[in-house]
Every structure is written in structure tokens, then in C-alpha cells.
C-alpha positions as CSV (number, residue, x, y, z in Angstrom):
1,M,-4.9,-5.9,-39.8
2,N,-4.8,-9.4,-41.0
3,T,-7.4,-12.0,-39.9
4,S,-4.9,-14.8,-39.1
5,Y,-1.5,-15.0,-37.5
6,D,1.0,-17.5,-36.5
7,V,1.4,-16.3,-32.9
8,I,-1.0,-14.2,-31.0
9,V,0.1,-12.7,-27.6
10,A,-2.5,-11.2,-25.3
11,G,-1.2,-8.5,-22.9
12,A,1.5,-6.1,-23.6
13,G,3.3,-6.1,-20.2
14,I,7.1,-6.9,-20.1
15,A,6.3,-10.5,-20.5
16,G,4.1,-10.0,-23.7
17,I,6.5,-7.5,-25.1
18,S,9.5,-10.0,-24.9
19,A,7.2,-12.9,-26.1
20,S,6.0,-11.0,-29.3
21,I,9.5,-9.7,-30.1
22,A,10.9,-13.2,-29.7
23,A,8.3,-14.7,-31.9
24,A,8.6,-12.1,-34.5
25,R,12.2,-12.2,-34.7
26,S,12.0,-15.9,-35.2
27,G,10.0,-15.5,-38.3
28,A,6.5,-15.9,-37.0
29,R,3.7,-13.5,-38.1
30,T,2.9,-12.1,-34.7
31,L,0.0,-10.1,-33.1
32,L,0.1,-8.3,-29.8
33,V,-3.1,-7.2,-28.2
34,E,-3.3,-4.6,-25.5
35,R,-6.3,-3.0,-23.7
36,Y,-4.4,0.2,-23.1
37,G,-3.3,2.9,-25.6
38,F,0.3,2.1,-24.8
39,V,2.4,-0.9,-23.8
40,G,4.3,-1.9,-20.7
41,G,1.9,-3.0,-18.2
42,M,3.1,-2.8,-14.7
43,S,6.3,-1.1,-16.0
44,T,4.3,1.9,-17.3
45,A,0.7,1.7,-16.2
46,G,1.7,0.5,-12.8
47,M,4.8,2.7,-12.6
48,V,6.7,-0.2,-10.9
49,S,10.4,0.9,-10.8
50,P,13.1,-0.3,-10.3
51,F,13.7,-3.7,-11.7
52,M,14.2,-6.1,-8.9
53,K,17.3,-8.2,-8.5
54,Y,18.2,-10.5,-11.4
55,S,22.1,-11.0,-11.2
56,I,24.6,-12.9,-9.1
57,Q,28.1,-12.2,-7.9
58,D,30.8,-14.3,-9.2
59,G,34.0,-13.4,-7.6
60,E,34.5,-9.7,-8.5
61,K,32.1,-10.1,-11.6
62,I,28.4,-9.4,-11.6
63,V,26.7,-12.1,-13.9
64,P,23.2,-11.2,-15.2
65,L,20.7,-14.1,-15.2
66,V,18.5,-12.5,-17.8
67,G,19.8,-11.3,-21.2
68,G,17.9,-11.3,-24.4
69,T,15.0,-8.8,-24.9
70,F,15.3,-7.5,-21.3
71,E,18.8,-6.6,-21.6
72,E,18.2,-4.7,-24.8
73,I,15.4,-2.8,-23.2
74,N,17.9,-1.6,-20.3
75,L,20.5,-0.7,-22.8
76,R,18.3,1.3,-24.9
77,M,16.7,3.1,-21.9
78,A,20.3,3.8,-20.5
79,A,21.4,5.3,-24.0
80,I,18.7,8.0,-23.7
81,G,19.1,8.7,-20.0
82,G,16.1,6.8,-19.0
83,M,17.9,4.8,-16.3
84,I,19.8,5.3,-13.0
85,E,21.4,1.8,-12.2
86,N,18.2,-0.5,-12.0
87,G,15.8,2.4,-11.7
88,F,13.9,3.5,-15.1
89,S,11.6,6.0,-16.3
90,A,8.2,4.8,-17.6
91,L,8.3,7.3,-20.3
92,A,11.7,6.0,-21.5
93,F,10.3,2.4,-21.3
94,K,7.4,3.2,-23.6
95,R,9.7,4.9,-26.1
96,V,12.3,2.1,-26.5
97,V,9.9,-0.8,-26.6
98,N,7.7,0.9,-29.0
99,E,10.8,1.1,-31.3
100,M,11.7,-2.5,-30.7
101,L,8.3,-3.6,-31.5
102,L,8.3,-1.9,-34.7
103,D,11.7,-2.9,-35.6
104,A,10.7,-6.5,-35.1
105,D,7.6,-6.2,-37.2
106,V,5.1,-7.1,-34.6
107,A,1.4,-6.1,-35.4
108,V,0.4,-4.3,-32.3
109,L,-3.3,-3.6,-31.7
110,L,-4.0,-1.0,-28.7
111,H,-7.3,0.1,-27.2
112,T,-8.6,-3.5,-27.7
113,I,-9.9,-6.3,-25.5
114,I,-10.3,-10.0,-25.9
115,V,-14.0,-10.7,-25.1
116,D,-14.1,-14.4,-26.3
117,V,-12.1,-17.3,-27.6
118,R,-12.9,-20.2,-30.0
119,R,-11.8,-23.6,-28.8
120,D,-11.9,-26.9,-30.7
121,E,-11.3,-29.6,-28.2
122,R,-7.6,-29.4,-27.3
123,K,-6.8,-26.3,-29.4
124,L,-7.5,-22.7,-29.5
125,Q,-8.7,-21.5,-33.0
126,G,-8.9,-17.9,-32.5
127,I,-9.8,-14.8,-30.4
128,V,-12.7,-12.4,-30.6
129,I,-11.6,-8.8,-30.1
130,Q,-13.5,-5.6,-29.5
131,N,-12.5,-2.1,-29.9
132,G,-13.9,1.1,-31.4
133,I,-15.0,-0.5,-34.6
134,G,-16.8,-3.4,-33.1
135,T,-15.9,-7.1,-32.8
136,K,-13.7,-9.1,-34.9
137,Y,-12.5,-12.8,-35.1
138,I,-8.8,-13.3,-35.5
139,S,-7.5,-17.0,-35.9
140,G,-4.0,-18.1,-34.8
141,K,-1.8,-21.2,-34.6
142,V,-0.2,-20.6,-31.2
143,F,-1.5,-18.4,-28.4
144,I,0.5,-16.8,-25.5
145,D,-1.4,-15.5,-22.5
146,T,0.5,-12.7,-20.9
147,T,-2.3,-10.7,-19.4
148,G,-1.2,-11.3,-15.8
149,D,-4.7,-12.4,-14.9
150,A,-4.7,-15.6,-17.2
151,D,-7.6,-14.0,-19.0
152,V,-7.4,-16.1,-22.1
153,L,-7.1,-19.2,-20.1
154,Y,-10.2,-18.1,-18.2
155,L,-12.2,-17.6,-21.5
156,S,-11.1,-20.8,-22.9
157,G,-11.8,-23.0,-20.0
158,A,-8.2,-24.1,-19.6
159,P,-7.3,-24.8,-15.9
160,W,-6.1,-22.2,-13.5
161,V,-5.9,-21.7,-9.7
162,K,-6.0,-18.4,-7.5
163,G,-4.4,-17.5,-4.3
164,D,-3.2,-19.3,-1.3
165,E,-3.8,-23.0,-1.6
166,K,-5.4,-23.3,1.8
167,S,-6.9,-19.7,2.5
168,G,-7.5,-18.5,-0.9
169,L,-5.9,-15.1,0.1
170,L,-4.3,-12.9,-2.5
171,Q,-1.4,-10.6,-2.0
172,A,-2.0,-6.9,-1.2
173,M,-2.2,-4.3,-4.2
174,T,-0.2,-1.1,-4.2
175,T,-0.8,2.3,-6.1
176,F,2.6,3.7,-6.9
177,F,3.0,7.5,-6.9
178,R,5.9,9.8,-8.0
179,L,7.2,13.0,-6.4
180,G,9.4,15.7,-7.5
181,G,11.4,18.4,-5.8
182,I,13.3,16.1,-3.4
183,D,16.6,16.9,-1.8
184,L,18.0,13.4,-2.0
185,A,21.1,14.1,-0.2
186,K,19.3,15.5,2.8
187,A,17.1,12.3,2.7
188,V,20.2,10.1,2.8
189,D,21.8,12.0,5.5
190,D,18.9,11.4,7.7
191,V,19.3,7.7,7.2
192,H,23.0,8.0,8.3
193,M,22.1,10.1,11.4
194,H,18.9,8.0,12.4
195,P,19.5,4.4,11.3
196,D,16.9,3.2,13.8
197,Q,14.2,4.8,11.8
198,Y,14.9,3.0,8.6
199,F,15.2,-0.6,7.2
200,E,18.9,-1.8,7.3
201,W,19.2,-1.9,3.5
202,S,18.4,1.8,3.0
203,T,20.9,4.0,1.2
204,K,23.3,5.6,3.6
205,V,25.8,7.5,1.4
206,Y,24.4,9.7,-1.4
207,H,26.0,9.5,-4.9
208,P,24.2,11.5,-7.8
209,E,24.8,8.8,-10.3
210,R,23.4,6.0,-8.1
211,I,19.9,5.0,-7.2
212,V,18.6,6.0,-3.8
213,S,16.5,3.5,-2.1
214,I,14.9,4.3,1.3
215,G,12.4,2.6,3.4
216,G,11.0,3.0,6.9
217,Y,10.4,6.3,8.6
218,H,9.0,4.2,11.6
219,D,8.2,6.9,14.1
220,I,6.7,9.2,11.5
221,V,4.4,6.5,10.1
222,K,3.5,5.3,13.7
223,R,2.6,8.9,14.8
224,A,0.6,9.7,11.5
225,K,-1.4,6.4,12.1
226,E,-2.2,7.2,15.7
227,R,-3.4,10.8,14.6
228,G,-5.6,9.1,12.0
229,E,-3.8,10.9,9.2
230,I,-2.9,7.6,7.1
231,P,-4.8,4.3,7.1
232,S,-3.6,1.8,9.5
233,A,-2.8,-0.6,6.5
234,V,0.3,1.8,5.5
235,Q,3.1,-0.1,7.1
236,Y,6.1,2.2,6.1
237,F,7.2,4.8,3.5
238,F,9.4,3.4,0.8
239,F,10.8,5.0,-2.3
240,T,13.5,4.6,-4.9
241,S,14.9,7.4,-7.0
242,L,14.2,8.0,-10.7
243,P,16.4,9.2,-13.5
244,G,14.8,12.7,-13.2
245,Y,16.7,14.9,-10.8
246,G,15.0,14.9,-7.5
247,E,12.2,12.4,-8.5
248,T,11.2,9.4,-6.7
249,S,8.8,6.4,-7.0
250,F,6.8,5.5,-3.9
251,N,5.8,1.9,-3.2
252,T,3.9,2.8,0.1
253,T,0.2,2.3,-0.3
254,N,-1.2,-1.1,0.9
255,I,-4.6,-2.2,-0.4
256,L,-6.0,-5.3,1.5
257,G,-9.0,-7.6,1.1
258,L,-9.6,-7.2,-2.6
259,D,-9.2,-9.4,-5.7
260,G,-7.4,-7.9,-8.7
261,S,-9.3,-10.1,-11.2
262,S,-12.5,-8.5,-10.2
263,S,-13.6,-5.3,-11.8
264,I,-15.7,-4.5,-8.8
265,D,-12.8,-4.9,-6.4
266,L,-10.4,-3.1,-8.8
267,T,-12.7,-0.1,-8.7
268,K,-12.5,0.0,-4.9
269,A,-8.6,-0.6,-5.0
270,E,-8.2,2.3,-7.3
271,I,-10.2,4.6,-5.2
272,E,-8.5,3.4,-2.1
273,G,-5.0,3.5,-3.5
274,R,-5.1,7.1,-4.5
275,R,-6.8,8.1,-1.3
276,Q,-3.9,6.4,0.6
277,A,-1.3,8.2,-1.8
278,M,-2.7,11.6,-1.1
279,K,-2.8,11.1,2.5
280,S,0.7,9.6,2.7
281,F,2.1,12.5,0.6
282,A,0.7,15.1,3.0
283,V,2.6,13.4,5.9
284,I,5.7,12.8,3.7
285,K,6.0,16.6,2.6
286,R,5.4,17.9,6.2
287,E,7.7,15.5,8.1
288,C,10.2,13.6,6.1
289,P,13.7,15.3,5.8
290,G,14.5,16.3,2.3
291,F,10.7,16.4,1.2
292,E,9.9,20.1,2.3
293,N,9.6,21.4,-1.2
294,S,8.4,18.1,-2.8
295,Y,5.3,17.9,-4.9
296,L,3.0,15.1,-6.2
297,I,3.5,14.5,-10.0
298,E,1.2,11.6,-10.6
299,T,-0.1,8.3,-9.4
300,G,0.0,5.1,-11.5
301,V,-2.5,4.6,-14.4
302,Q,-3.7,1.6,-12.5
303,V,-3.3,0.0,-9.1
304,G,-0.3,-2.5,-9.0
305,V,-1.7,-6.1,-8.9
306,R,0.7,-8.7,-7.5
307,E,-1.5,-11.9,-7.6
308,T,-4.5,-13.2,-9.4
309,R,-5.0,-16.4,-11.5
310,R,-2.1,-18.8,-12.2
311,A,-2.1,-21.4,-15.0
312,V,-2.2,-25.1,-14.2
313,G,0.6,-26.3,-16.3
314,D,2.6,-29.4,-17.2
315,Y,4.8,-28.4,-14.1
316,A,4.2,-26.1,-11.2
317,V,7.4,-24.1,-9.8
318,T,7.2,-24.4,-6.0
319,G,8.6,-22.4,-3.2
320,A,10.9,-25.3,-2.6
321,D,12.3,-25.1,-6.0
322,V,13.0,-21.4,-5.4
323,R,14.7,-21.9,-2.0
324,G,16.7,-25.0,-3.2
325,G,18.0,-23.4,-6.4
326,A,16.2,-26.2,-8.6
327,Q,17.7,-27.1,-11.8
328,F,15.7,-28.5,-14.7
329,R,16.5,-30.5,-17.9
330,D,14.1,-28.2,-19.8
331,A,15.2,-25.0,-18.2
332,V,14.5,-21.6,-20.2
333,A,14.8,-19.0,-17.7
334,R,16.7,-18.2,-14.4
335,G,16.0,-16.1,-11.3
336,N,17.3,-15.3,-7.9
337,Y,14.5,-13.1,-6.4
338,G,13.2,-14.8,-3.1
339,V,9.7,-15.6,-2.0
340,D,8.0,-12.2,-1.4
341,I,4.4,-12.2,-0.2
342,H,2.7,-8.9,0.8
343,G,0.4,-10.4,3.3
344,Q,-3.4,-9.7,3.8
345,K,-5.0,-8.8,7.1
346,E,-5.1,-12.4,8.2
347,E,-1.5,-13.4,7.2
348,K,2.1,-12.2,7.8
349,S,4.2,-10.9,5.0
350,V,7.2,-12.9,3.8
351,M,10.5,-11.6,2.4
352,E,13.2,-14.2,1.7
353,Y,16.5,-13.8,0.1
354,L,18.6,-16.5,-1.7
355,A,22.4,-16.8,-0.7
356,E,24.7,-14.8,-3.0
357,G,25.5,-16.8,-6.0
358,Q,22.5,-19.0,-5.8
359,Y,19.7,-19.1,-8.4
360,Y,17.0,-21.3,-9.6
361,E,15.8,-22.4,-13.0
362,I,12.2,-22.3,-14.5
363,P,11.2,-25.2,-16.7
364,L,9.6,-24.9,-20.2
365,R,6.7,-27.2,-18.8
366,A,5.6,-24.5,-16.5
367,L,4.9,-22.3,-19.5
368,I,2.7,-25.1,-21.3
369,V,-1.0,-24.9,-20.2
370,R,-2.4,-28.3,-19.3
371,D,-5.3,-29.8,-21.4
372,V,-4.6,-27.6,-24.5
373,D,-1.9,-28.1,-27.3
374,N,-1.3,-24.5,-28.5
375,V,-1.4,-22.3,-25.5
376,L,1.4,-21.0,-23.5
377,T,1.6,-18.5,-20.6
378,A,4.4,-16.2,-19.4
379,G,4.9,-13.7,-16.7
380,R,3.3,-13.8,-13.4
381,S,0.4,-16.3,-14.5
382,I,2.9,-19.2,-15.3
383,S,2.2,-22.5,-13.6
384,S,3.4,-22.4,-10.0
385,T,2.2,-22.6,-6.3
386,R,1.6,-19.4,-4.5
387,E,5.1,-19.4,-3.0
388,G,6.7,-20.1,-6.3
389,H,4.6,-17.4,-7.9
390,A,5.7,-14.9,-5.2
391,A,9.3,-15.1,-6.4
392,L,8.6,-15.4,-10.3
393,R,6.3,-12.4,-10.6
394,I,9.1,-9.7,-10.9
395,Q,9.7,-8.0,-14.3
396,A,13.1,-9.6,-15.1
397,T,11.8,-13.1,-14.8
398,S,8.6,-12.2,-16.6
399,A,10.7,-11.0,-19.5
400,A,12.8,-14.2,-19.5
401,T,9.6,-16.4,-19.5
402,G,7.9,-14.2,-22.2
403,E,11.0,-14.7,-24.5
404,A,11.0,-18.4,-23.9
405,A,7.3,-18.5,-24.6
406,G,7.7,-16.6,-27.8
407,T,10.6,-18.6,-29.1
408,L,8.7,-21.9,-28.6
409,A,5.5,-20.5,-30.1
410,A,7.2,-19.4,-33.3
411,M,8.8,-23.0,-33.6
412,A,5.6,-24.7,-33.0
413,S,3.8,-22.4,-35.4
414,L,5.8,-24.0,-38.2
415,S,4.5,-27.6,-37.4
416,G,0.8,-27.5,-36.6
417,G,1.0,-25.4,-33.5
418,D,1.5,-28.2,-31.0
419,V,3.9,-26.7,-28.4
420,R,4.8,-30.1,-26.9
421,A,6.0,-31.2,-30.1
422,V,9.0,-29.0,-30.1
423,P,12.1,-30.4,-28.3
424,S,13.0,-28.3,-25.4
425,E,16.6,-28.4,-26.6
426,K,15.8,-26.4,-29.8
427,V,14.2,-23.6,-27.5
428,Q,17.2,-23.9,-25.1
429,E,19.7,-23.5,-28.0
430,R,18.1,-20.2,-29.0
431,L,17.8,-18.8,-25.4
432,R,21.5,-19.6,-24.8
433,Q,22.5,-17.4,-27.7
434,V,20.8,-14.3,-25.9
435,G,22.0,-15.1,-22.5
436,N,18.8,-16.2,-20.7
437,I,20.2,-19.7,-19.7
């Protein structure tokens, strides 16, 4: 390990992976720090699959809004049988991303947490890490916070906000779980025969080579709650199929009233999420068509956290920007996922969709943290309102903002580390080459 790097990236979720690869490929000596013994964040530890919508229809052609590192991850997973359409295997994700990080010559430090930072007025000077061999100080020129919880910002005293602007509420958390031994054709047939029991978008025709996505089981869930077999917080059963035959990933548990940036609340969430997963599985196996011979393979390594701290940056992306398809002169990423808020007990959930062909842009200014000169953020902690965040938090968009942050960081590291001194046009030129704008 070196004691100094051009770019230091904190957090190896898909945003941090994309940021560090982009920075290293641009010639910067790059360090990626991760608390787990593997990379991927919500894509692996959280078991979040599939990738949500990131393309638009242009006539008969499908046009992806995110290219670059994200597209490369997809292609590499598909090449080893790790994808079924937009659904992917967490194991395949780990494998291809490890290869990409090594190929890009990114220095990766796993099993390590950042316990402190050193700041001199408007610049961070370095981070203090802790792992099995003690603590160590590592200096850097530019820093990218992709922890998801804005941990580096928190430690540095940089500005941040959290939750709903009026109520302070945070989105519900979810523990994913994976089942095997499922007769997917039978599950789809039941959607066709009893459409009133399912959400309208559920798969109605089974094709072995296509992803199956089914949500609802309305009467089954209602009866199970009345009998006290599952908690009242569980609203529906929802799964998508995985590349392994007869395997599915369930996004069903609904954990309310807890703060994902608190270790105390996270402990409660982990316990509650696994409790809900076990209880839900018992009902699914007994009552859901096609699941008679199913078995529980695993729950996520960690609970899925949707919302905690957000940076206060030079610009905050709003819900109006998302709904209106906002365009920016310094655009560095694009998305078309709508505002999606998994509500707490005191609020209604929100699920909005953009018109086909519509998309919005994300400005470079939303990645630049206010009051500091050499700190960027990417992924779900970029500068936004709560509604803006509820659209930007998905994996594809996080990868795009990560690639933009890594590109800017590498350029800034060559000239004193001031990220605002780099013209946005230079960053945009590189991002156009990889298909992100």
C-alpha cells in the first residue's frame, strides 16, 4: 500500500467501482476502500437484482442512457451466463468487477473502514483507515464519497441533509432473499389465470430465456396477515427470476421506522428483515403456485438501505427536474427512472413513471460538495431533494454518476485537486465517448 494517492474512493458499491475504474483508466493513482471483504454494495451484499430501467425506446430501437463501466459490467456478466435480460447474479457481479478493478490497476483495500479524515479549511488532506493491522493515514488529492451514507462528508464536517424536508422521514428498508426450486412456468400461468391477484405489470407469458417478474399475491398476503403469519408491514410478495434455473430474488420485506445511518437501528433492521423473510417464505412455499418445492437459499448479507444522508452540493436535483426531463449545460449522466418512495408508516408510497422516450440529465454540480474544493460524491448520496434522490438512487444511474465523478477527479488531480477548476466540457467529452451522455 502507498501512503498517498491521486484519487481516493470510499465505498465499493457500483458508484465507487465505476468512479475508481474511471479515475484509474484516466491515469490517476487510485485507491478504493471498502468495509466488506468483497465489492458490489447493494448489488452483492444487498442482493438487489435486477437493474432498474435505464433505456428509452426510439422508434423500434432501444437506446441505453448509461454506457461506460456499467455497460461493460453487463456485457461481461452476460458472457459468463450471469444475466437474464436485466437480472443478474451477485456472484457473477463480484467476479467480473474484481477482474475490471485489477485490469484498471485500482488499488483495492477491503476489510477496512474510514474512521477519520484530516481537513485543512476547504480541502481534505487525507483519511485515517482502520483494519486488522491498526490505523493508518493515507493522503490524497481528490476524494470521492460513494459510501451511500455520505460517511466521508459526515466525518469531514461538509454539509449534508437527511430524509424528507418537512417530516424527516426516511424510506423503508428491505432485506432481499433468494429462493430455488421454483416452477416458474406454473407461477406465470397463475398470473394469466388470476390477473386480479397480481400487479398489472406482472409477467403473463413464460419464456425460459426472459426474466420473470411477478408482484402481488393479494389475497394470499391478506389472509396471512389476518392470521398473524406475516407482519402487517408486508404489503405484497414480489420477485424477479435470476440466471440460475428456478431461482428468484424476493423484494418483499418492509422494515419501517428505522434509520439506516444508525448502527443501532441497522441492527434492529437486520433482525426484523430476516424475521420477515423467514415468515414470508413459509407462506410462499405453502400457498403460492409454483413454489411447492421451493427452498430458501440465502438472505442478503445486509439489509437494503434506500435513503440516508445526501450531500449539499453546488446544485440539488429535484423531483421537478425528474418529472420535467431537465437538461443541463454541465450534464454528466442521464436517467429515466421516476420518483419511487417506499413510504414509512406515516406516509404514502410513491411510484411515478416518465413518458416513453423521456429522460432527464444530472449536472456535474450535483456531484460537487459545497464548502470544499476537492470532494465529490456519487451514487445515492449526490446532492438532491428527497424526491430527486428517490429517482436517482438506482444502480444504473449510480454507476453513471460514479463514472463522471472518477473522470473529473482524475482531471482535477493533475492541477492541484480543485474540482471546480476543471471545465465541465472536458468531463463531458470523455463521457460522450463511453455513451453516458
